[in-house]
Rosetta silent file (secondary structure, phi, psi, omega in degrees, C-alpha in Angstrom):
SEQUENCE: MDNCKRYYTYMLECGDNSLYTGYTTDIKKRLFTHNRGAGAKYTRGRLPVKLVYIKGFETKSEAQAYEARIKRLTRIEKRRLIDGEQPDFPATVD
SCORE:     score description
SCORE:     0.000 S_00000001
   1 L     0.000  135.225 -177.854  -63.845   55.768   -4.181 S_00000001
   2 L   -82.725  111.893 -174.738  -60.248   56.141   -5.386 S_00000001
   3 L   -71.223  -13.869  179.236  -60.051   59.383   -7.386 S_00000001
   4 L   -83.544  -10.222  177.237  -56.851   58.392   -9.224 S_00000001
   5 L   -82.604  146.376 -177.130  -58.686   55.577  -11.009 S_00000001
   6 L  -109.820  -18.594 -177.697  -60.288   56.424  -14.341 S_00000001
   7 E  -128.608  143.740 -175.690  -62.497   53.397  -15.051 S_00000001
   8 E  -131.734  136.715  168.145  -64.958   51.655  -12.766 S_00000001
   9 E  -100.860  135.747 -175.354  -66.699   48.312  -12.696 S_00000001
  10 E  -140.001  159.045  171.788  -69.917   48.524  -10.718 S_00000001
  11 E  -125.383  139.624  176.471  -72.932   46.525   -9.619 S_00000001
  12 E  -115.120  145.325  168.550  -76.408   47.886   -9.153 S_00000001
  13 E  -100.980  123.250 -177.359  -79.268   46.376   -7.236 S_00000001
  14 L   -85.097  166.999 -179.946  -82.445   46.920   -9.222 S_00000001
  15 L   -57.776  -25.303  178.218  -85.926   47.586   -7.884 S_00000001
  16 L   -94.291   13.099  179.870  -86.808   43.906   -8.414 S_00000001
  17 L    72.930    6.349  173.952  -83.711   42.854   -6.366 S_00000001
  18 L   -78.184  166.177 -178.725  -81.843   41.636   -9.441 S_00000001
  19 E  -115.208  140.384  177.721  -78.218   42.664   -9.966 S_00000001
  20 E  -124.166  136.485  178.883  -76.764   44.511  -12.951 S_00000001
  21 E  -119.055  137.220  178.195  -73.036   44.815  -13.684 S_00000001
  22 E  -153.201 -175.088  174.358  -71.406   47.424  -15.900 S_00000001
  23 E  -137.565  156.879 -176.514  -68.404   49.712  -16.293 S_00000001
  24 E  -160.744  169.703  171.852  -68.070   53.476  -16.628 S_00000001
  25 L  -105.038  -12.972 -177.046  -65.734   56.444  -16.311 S_00000001
  26 L  -140.519   92.382 -173.437  -68.249   58.525  -14.337 S_00000001
  27 H   -64.852  -38.755 -179.440  -70.234   56.547  -11.765 S_00000001
  28 H   -62.004  -46.783  179.041  -72.322   59.479  -10.558 S_00000001
  29 H   -65.153  -41.374 -178.216  -73.471   60.325  -14.087 S_00000001
  30 H   -65.908  -41.191  178.450  -74.044   56.655  -14.966 S_00000001
  31 H   -63.320  -42.802  176.233  -76.177   56.044  -11.870 S_00000001
  32 H   -59.794  -44.466  179.894  -78.255   59.130  -12.697 S_00000001
  33 H   -61.782  -45.525  177.808  -78.668   57.886  -16.296 S_00000001
  34 H   -59.013  -48.025 -174.346  -79.805   54.449  -15.133 S_00000001
  35 H   -71.369  -16.921  174.732  -82.319   55.909  -12.669 S_00000001
  36 L   -93.711    5.586  175.178  -83.918   58.194  -15.215 S_00000001
  37 L    84.943   12.851 -178.440  -84.554   55.174  -17.467 S_00000001
  38 L  -110.380   11.390  179.436  -81.951   56.046  -20.085 S_00000001
  39 L   -87.255 -144.818 -179.115  -79.320   53.519  -19.014 S_00000001
  40 L   -62.298  147.260  178.869  -79.046   49.895  -20.036 S_00000001
  41 H   -55.290  -38.139 -178.770  -82.123   48.205  -21.466 S_00000001
  42 H   -58.613  -42.579 -174.108  -81.972   45.695  -18.587 S_00000001
  43 H   -82.221  -18.718 -174.540  -82.367   48.342  -15.886 S_00000001
  44 H   -55.258  -40.329 -179.305  -85.084   50.430  -17.592 S_00000001
  45 L   -95.287   11.098 -175.579  -87.935   48.247  -16.368 S_00000001
  46 L  -127.804   34.319 -177.075  -86.355   47.552  -12.989 S_00000001
  47 L   -81.701  155.386   -2.716  -86.125   51.011  -11.439 S_00000001
  48 L   -80.691  166.300  175.076  -85.003   52.377   -9.131 S_00000001
  49 L  -116.448  152.285  175.833  -81.430   51.109   -9.015 S_00000001
  50 E  -134.582  145.133  179.643  -78.865   51.638   -6.291 S_00000001
  51 E   -72.770  125.557 -179.781  -75.111   51.274   -6.341 S_00000001
  52 E  -120.941  -10.712 -178.867  -73.994   48.278   -4.255 S_00000001
  53 E  -159.296  140.956  175.989  -70.422   47.675   -5.469 S_00000001
  54 E  -151.764  141.818  176.685  -67.663   49.611   -7.219 S_00000001
  55 E  -141.710  132.111 -177.992  -64.004   48.940   -8.014 S_00000001
  56 E   -93.768  150.322 -179.951  -61.621   51.322   -9.779 S_00000001
  57 E  -138.823  157.889  178.562  -59.087   50.514  -12.513 S_00000001
  58 L   -79.048  -30.251 -175.669  -56.385   52.342  -14.422 S_00000001
  59 L  -126.600  155.366  177.082  -57.495   51.101  -17.866 S_00000001
  60 H   -61.871  -41.519 -177.919  -60.734   50.456  -19.717 S_00000001
  61 H   -64.325  -35.922  176.481  -59.641   46.928  -20.605 S_00000001
  62 H   -64.883  -44.261  179.966  -59.067   46.064  -16.914 S_00000001
  63 H   -63.689  -42.032  179.936  -62.535   47.367  -15.994 S_00000001
  64 H   -67.672  -39.220  178.664  -64.171   45.461  -18.851 S_00000001
  65 H   -65.068  -40.590  178.828  -62.338   42.236  -17.992 S_00000001
  66 H   -67.101  -40.146  175.693  -63.412   42.514  -14.352 S_00000001
  67 H   -56.794  -46.778 -179.689  -66.998   43.206  -15.457 S_00000001
  68 H   -61.827  -39.703  178.703  -66.913   40.022  -17.556 S_00000001
  69 H   -64.332  -43.048  179.022  -65.574   38.017  -14.589 S_00000001
  70 H   -63.047  -41.065 -178.770  -68.337   39.307  -12.315 S_00000001
  71 H   -62.391  -22.240  178.077  -70.993   38.456  -14.893 S_00000001
  72 L   -84.599  -10.120  178.928  -69.854   34.818  -14.763 S_00000001
  73 L   -74.535  155.253  172.434  -70.425   34.629  -10.997 S_00000001
  74 L   -75.156  166.964  177.719  -73.562   33.159   -9.506 S_00000001
  75 H   -60.111  -40.952  178.691  -75.939   35.458   -7.655 S_00000001
  76 H   -62.035  -43.414  178.806  -74.686   34.044   -4.351 S_00000001
  77 H   -65.528  -37.993  176.782  -71.075   34.732   -5.334 S_00000001
  78 H   -63.192  -42.455  178.571  -72.002   38.283   -6.406 S_00000001
  79 H   -62.165  -40.541  178.170  -73.680   38.863   -3.034 S_00000001
  80 H   -63.202  -40.507  178.017  -70.554   37.616   -1.263 S_00000001
  81 H   -63.471  -45.845  178.076  -68.447   40.023   -3.305 S_00000001
  82 H   -59.070  -43.030 -177.336  -70.804   42.902   -2.482 S_00000001
  83 L   -80.990    0.025  179.840  -70.719   41.984    1.216 S_00000001
  84 L    75.457   17.143 -177.726  -66.920   41.725    1.215 S_00000001
  85 L   -94.132    5.076 -179.554  -67.099   38.008    1.964 S_00000001
  86 L  -126.282   60.573 -174.889  -65.178   36.988   -1.142 S_00000001
  87 L   -67.329  -16.254 -179.358  -61.781   38.626   -0.597 S_00000001
  88 L   -84.581    5.663  178.621  -60.032   35.998   -2.727 S_00000001
  89 L   -88.029   97.016 -175.201  -61.752   37.285   -5.881 S_00000001
  90 L   -74.553  159.059  178.560  -58.870   39.175   -7.503 S_00000001
  91 L   -70.163  -30.017 -179.883  -59.254   42.094   -9.883 S_00000001
  92 L  -133.798  161.168  177.029  -57.111   40.327  -12.477 S_00000001
  93 L  -103.209  129.400 -179.667  -56.144   36.781  -13.312 S_00000001
  94 L   -74.480    0.000    0.000  -52.412   36.012  -13.237 S_00000001
């Protein structure tokens, strides 16, 4: 993880094998919050969750935009991104 970045877009794999995407400034704290059932409503009934993808950004708006782009991907495309098989998926759109 790049410590000079302040905002992170992340994906979690839930206990039911579904994927959840979000953004945060503190991934360790956010993962803890999700796993104690106090995170997003989506993850509360799908515990435990594990971190499967993270990307750092300089600004909140960049992290949120990337989160929105990931949410539009299919499950197969998300898996490819997680596995590093989708290197052409840029962080921003030109």
